[in-house]
N, C-alpha and C positions, 0 to 999 in steps of 0.2 A: 504494500500500500504506500503510495507516494503522497506528497503534500502539494496543494495548490499554492503558488506563491505570486503569480503575476496577476495584475489587475484585470487584464483582458479575460483571463480564465474565470475570475470571480464574476465578471459582468455576464459572461456567456451562461454560467450556471444560474444567475439571477433570472434569466428568461425562461427557465425550465419549470418543472413542477415543484410545488412547495407544500409543506405540512407544518402547521403551527402547534406548538407545545407551550406549556407554562414557562419553561426555562430556556427554550430556544426555538428557532425556526430552522427546519431542515429543507434545503433546496437541492434539487437533483437535475442532472442532465446526462443523457446517454451520448457517448462519443462514437465516432465511426471508426476509430483506430483499434488496434489490438493491445493497447497499453493497459497497465494495471489500474485498479481503483485509485482515484485521487481524492483527497479530502482537504478542505480549507476551513479555517476558523476565523471568525471576525466578531468583534464586539465594538459597538459604536460608543462615542464619547459621552453620550447622554446616560450611559449605564454606570457612571461613577468615575472615580479617580483612576489613574494608571494602575495603581496597586489592585483595585477591585476588578478592573477590566482584565488584567493579567491573571488574576485568580479564576475568573469566569473561563477564560481561554484554557487554562490548565485543567480545569474540571471537564471541559468539553473534550479536550485531547485524551484524557483518561477514559472517558466514556467510549470513545472510538477504539482505544487500545483494548478495552475489555471485550468488545465485540469481535475483534480480530478479523473484521471484514467478512464474516461468515454469511451474514444476511444482506450484504451489499451486493448489488448487481455488478457483474464484471463489465469492463469497458464503460464505466460511468464516473462522473465527477459529483462530489457532494460538498455542500458548504453548510456549516453549522453557524448560524447567527445567534450569538449569545444574548440573553435577556438578563435583567437584574435579578430576577427570581432564581437564577442559577447559583447565586451566592449562598442562599439559605435553604434551598430545596434538598431533601434527602437524596443521597447519591443513588441508592437502590431504586428510588422512584424515578429519578432521571434516566437510569439505565432502562427501566421498563418503558418510559416515554420514548426513548430512542428506538427501541425494538418496535414499538407500536407505530412510530412515525415511518420507519422503513417498510413495515408491512403495508401501511396505507399508501405509500408511494408506489409499491409494486402493483397495487390495485388501480392506480390512476393511469389513464391513457397518456402516452408520451406525446408531447407537443412536437410538431414538425416545423421546420424552418419554412417561412413564407417565400424565401428566395428560391426554393427548389422547384 
């Protein structure tokens, strides 16, 4: 599993399917290449100070590590957008929320590019 690091990749995923949760928003986009699953993490400045944002980001990274990509679709990009509730939410509950969000994404139809 790789990490998303470039802004263009984050913007491309933002146009895909999304699922809301109390502690995060999960965005997804299927790619046309044969690369591994890539995951990005972002937390906006309205969620607190730099220390709080970094703590949210660390908790989100740990969630993804615990899943080990088992329930993530191959050849896809995912972005977890952290919310302030991720600071105080029980970790086991957040893990269940992520599993549920991935399951709901699998049931959603994939958006197609209008340029094709």
